[in-house]
N, C-alpha and C positions, 0 to 999 in steps of 0.2 A: 505493499499499501504506498501510498505517497501523499502528497497535497498540492498534485497538480491538478488544474480545472479539469473538469468532466462533463458529460452531458448526460439526459436522462436516456437516451439512446443505448448507451453501455450497459451490458449485463440485463438486456431486454428479457431474456427467458427465465433471469431470477425473479424480476418484475413480476412476469405473469405468472410463474409458481406462487409468490406470495398472494397475490390476488386470488388465485384458484384455492388455495389454501383457507384462507380469511372466508371466502364465499361459503366453503363446505362445514367449515367449524361455525359458523351463523346459522346453517341450516340444522346441525346436530345439535345445537344449543337450543334452538326453537323445537325440535321434534324429541330430543332426548330427555332420558329420566332425569330427573332433579329432585332432590330431597327438599327443596325449599319453595316457598308458596310463588315468589317472583325470581325471574331471571334476569331482570334488568341490569346487575351488576356485570354479566357475561357481556350482555350487548354493549355495555359501557367500556368495558374492558377492551373488546374488539375496535370499538369505533376510536379510542386513545391510541391503541396499537395501528391501527391504518392512519390514522392523521399524523402518528411520529414518523410513520414510514414515507408518507407523502412529502412531510415537511424536509426532514433531514436525514432518515433511515438508509434512504436508496443512495445515500453518499458513502455510507459507511464501507461500502466493498473497495472504495478506494482511500478513504480519507481517514484517518486514526480519531481526529476528534468527533465526527459525526458517528462512528462505530462507539465509542465511549459513551456519549448521549444516549444511543438509541438502544443498547444492548441491554441496560437495566429495565427497559420498559418490556423487552421480551422475555425477561427473567419472570418480571412480574406478572406476565400474562399466563406463562407456564404454570404459575401455581394459582391464579384466581380462576381462570375457567374450569380445570378440574375440580376446584372445590365447589363451584356453583353446578356443574352437570359433567358428571364423571366421562361421560364418552368425548367430552371437548378435549380431553389429553390428546386427541387428535392434532391439536396445534402444534404440536411437538414436532410434525412434520415439516415444518417451516423454522421452528425455533432453531432445532438442531443446526440446518443448513446455514440459518444466519450467523449462530456461532463460526462455525468453521470457515465460512467464507469472509466475515468481518472481523478475525482473531489474526494476528500477525503470526504469531509462534504457535508450534504444533502443541507444546505441552500447555500454555494456556488455554489451547483450544478443548483438550482432554479435560482440564479441571473444569472449565465452564460447563461442559457437557455433563460431569458428574453433577455440577450445581444445578443444572436444568432438570436432572433426574430426580433429586432430591426435594426441589420445589413442586414437581408434578406428584411425588409421593404423597407430599405434604397436603397437596391440595385434594388428592383421592382418599385420605385419610379423613379430611375434613367432611367430606361428601359420602363416603362408603361408610365411615366408623371402623372399629376395631377389626371387626369380622372381615373386613376386606384386606387385611394386614398382608398376609401371604401372597395373595393375588397381586397387590400392589408392588410389593419388593420384586417378585417374581418378572411382572411387566416392566418395571423401570429398569431393572437390571438387563434385561435383553435390549431395551431399546437404547439405553446409554452405552452398551458394548458395542451393540450393530452402528450406532451412529459413530462412535470413535473408530470402529474398523472401517467403515465405509468412508470415515474423513479422513484417516491416516493413509487410505488407499488412493483418495482423488489426489491429497496433498501431493504425494509421492509422484503420481501421476502429472500434476501439475508442475512440480520440480524439475522433472527430466523433460516436459515440453519446455521450461524456461532455460534449462542448461542446452537443449539442442538449439533454441532459439538464440543463445548467447554464443554458441559454437558457429552458428550459421552464419551470424553477424561476423565472426572473428575470420571465418573462411571466406566470405566476402571483402573485408577487409584486407587479408593476404592477396586474394585474387587481383585487388586492384593495385595492391603495392607491387606484385609481379608484373601486372599489365603494364605500371607506370614505368619498372624498370628495363621491361622489354623495349617498350617505346624509347625510352632514353638510350639503350644499348643501339637501337635501331638507327636512332638519329646519328650517334656517335660513328657506327657502321658507315652510315651513307654518307657523313662527313668525310671519312676517311678515303670510301671510295670515289667520291667525287674530287677529291683532292688528287688522286693517283690520276683518273681521268684527264684533270686539266693539267695536270705535269707532264701527261704523256702526249697532249694532243694541242691545246691552245698555247700552253707555255712553250712548249717546244717552238711551236711556229712564229710565236712573238720573238723569241731567241734569235730565230734565223733570219727573221725581217731586220733585225737589229744588225745581225751580223752583215746581211747583204747590203743593207744602207751604209754601213761602215766601209765595204768593201767598193759602192759606186761612188762614194765620196773620195776615197784614195783615188780611184779612177780619173776622177773630173780633176783632182788636184795635180795627178801627173799627166794630165792632158791626154789621159788614154781614152778619146771619147768613142771610139768604136767598139767598145767593150758594152758602153753603158746601155746599149739598146737590150741586150742579153741580161745584163743585171736587172734592168727595170722589169722586161719580161718575168724573170723569176720572182722578182719581189712582187709583182701583181699577181703571180699565181700563188705564191704564199700566202698573200694577205686574202685571197679568196678562199682558200682552205681554211685559213683560220676563222674567217667569217661564218663558213658552212658547217665547219666543227663546232664551233659554237651555237649554231641554232639546233644542232642535233642535240647538243649536251642539254639545253634549255628544253626542248621539245619531248626527248624521251630518256634523259639521265644518263645516256650512255652512247659513245660512238660504235657503230658497227664495222662489219666486214661488208666489202662490196659484194654485190648480189652473184658475181663471177668467181668467189671463193679467195682463197687464202692463198693459192698460187699466184694468181694474176694482182693481189695486192702488194705481196713481196717483190714482184718484178717490177711493178710500178715505184715501188720504196727505193730499189736499187737502183732504177734508172734516173730517178729525181736526185738521189743523193749525190750521183755521181755528175748530173747537170749542176747543182749547186756548188759541190766541192771540188771538182775534176778528180777525184779519187775513184779509181775504177772499182765498180763492185760486181762479181760475179755471182748469179742466183741460181742455185738448184734446188727448185721446188716443184715436182711433179704436181698433178691435180690428185686430191685424195679425197675419199669422203668423211671428211672431220665434221663434229657437230658445231655449233654456232660458238659455243663457250670456247671451245679448243682455239678456234679459229681467231677469235677475238684476242684472247690471252698471248698466242703466238705472235700476232702481229704486234702487240704491244712490246713483247720482248725484242722482235726485230728493230722497231722504233727507238727503244731506248736504248740498245746495243749500237746502232749506228750515230744516235746521237753523242754517246761517249764515245765513239772513233772521230767524230767530229772536233769533240772539246777538248779530248786528251791525246787522243793515241799518236797523233803525227804519223798515222799509217801512210802507206803507197799503195795499197791495195785491201780488199775486205772480200772474203767469202762468205757467202749464207747459203746453207744447207737444210732443206728438209726432208727427214725420213718419217714415213709415217706406215711403218708395217707393224702388223699386230695390235695389241692392246694399248701400246704406249707411242706417242708423238714426239718426235726429238727435233729441235730447231737448233741449230749450230752456227754462231758467227764467230768468224775469226777474223784477227785484223794482223797485219806484220808490223805495228808502230812499237812503240817505246815500252810499253807494258806497265805495271806497277805490281807493288807487293801485294798480294791477294791476303795475304794473312793479317795486314793491318787495317782496321775498320775505316771506311770511308765516311766523310763528314756530310756528302750529298744525300738526296733522297732517292736518286735513281736506282740503283742496284737493290735498296731497301725496299723500294715500291715492288722491284721486279718479285722479289721473294716473298713478300706480301701477297701479291695479286696469284702467284703460283701456289702458294700454299692453299689459297681460298679454292683452286680449281683443283686442288688434290693433287697438285705437280710439285717439282723440284726444279733448283735453279743451281749449277756448277759454274763456278767462275775458276778459269786458271790462267794464272799469268807471272810474269816476273819480269823486273827491269832489264829491257834489251830484248825480251822474247817473245812480245806480242800478247795478245790476248785472247782468249778463248770463251765464249759464255755458250754454256749449254743449258738449255730449257727440256723438261720431259713434262708432258701432261697427259692424262687418259684420253684415248681418242673418243671414246663414247660412239663410234661409227659401227657400221655394219647392220644388216638386217636387222630389223626390230630392235636397233639399239635406240635406247631413250635418251630424248635431248631434255637434259635437267630442268626442271621449273622451281619458282619457289626462290630461295635466294640464288643470286646470279653472280657466280664467280667472276670476281674481276671486271665487273661492270658491264658484262655481256647483256646483249636483248634479249629478253624473255621470248619462248617460243612463239612464233604466231605473228612477231612484229613484222611491219609493214615492208615490203619490198623497196619501197623508196627512201625509208628511212634507213634500212641496209645498204642501201648504196651510196650513204652521205661521205663515208670514205672511198670513192672512187679513185680519189687521187690523194691519197694519205702522205702527210709530210711528216719530215724529220728535222729536227733542228737542234742546237745544243741545250745539253743538259750535263748537271754534274754526276760525277759516280758516288 
């Protein structure tokens, strides 16, 4: 019980039970046997009982003060009615439930049930005399024991129901907390994925545009005007690609592989790299039946590897080879540049982002290099190809487009670019 505001509509079934019991008791008081010539005290007691319930007794189910004021009236009725007409002891049918529903503690409810039984027994003795003592004791003992047993049982059920409600509330709160944690983790994961996509696409394009602009400025300063047309053409192509990839990232959250597959994308990648840097790139990438996720991840590996060649390797040639036999697909990018110590952690995001992307796709990345011996980047991912091979859905490894993406969207990298990035 508490002191919160309540309405008469609550506990409606108890109100109805009270009214029915009072009506039946009034009928019994009218037609039942009584040792007294007048029965007006019984009707007066019922009237006071009903008025008290209507005024404040109905609040006693929820408010302690109302219960404390109403229960003494109920106890008095339990004595007065049997004292006027023995059969009106029927009123105990509502008095016992009132005790058990308006008293907070089980122990107090048991004690008050005993008080109700004693008062009713006293009333029956007043109306029935000493000859009815045995019957009175038997009847009231059965009444009190039955009321206590029923009350304890129902109280236990109510306690279990309340405990179940509390556990359900805790479960809902836990589910809400887990859902919020999943949302937060999803937001963090999406931010990391988007950061990798921007690093591998737009950021590289912009770095390439800066580099091409610097070369064009140097050509202009050296009066090598003949080279400016080619520089500007490549610069325009890079700017268009950056704009196209930006639109794809906004529209779909990730850039995809062109509709003609990874092999063609790698060949375009090598041709453009050669055009921009003058470093020849040989590409050995036969057409292979790979799922979209594997293609996107391997394309990003190729882009990042060539970006590192541009920024750090000082290489005179690069070899790109794709091997797609069996359940594993291997992309190998090898240059003959100055190399570096692969055992020393690098400060850039490129190689770390590659490893993260490959790990999400279930693949691995091995970097072999030494000062003066060039660098080999070997990426391995599950192929996911073959008859009946399922294209993963749900979490999209490495930012790959989900199955069923529009072909026009997948063609956004028809001219993938590669520009400078740090290892």
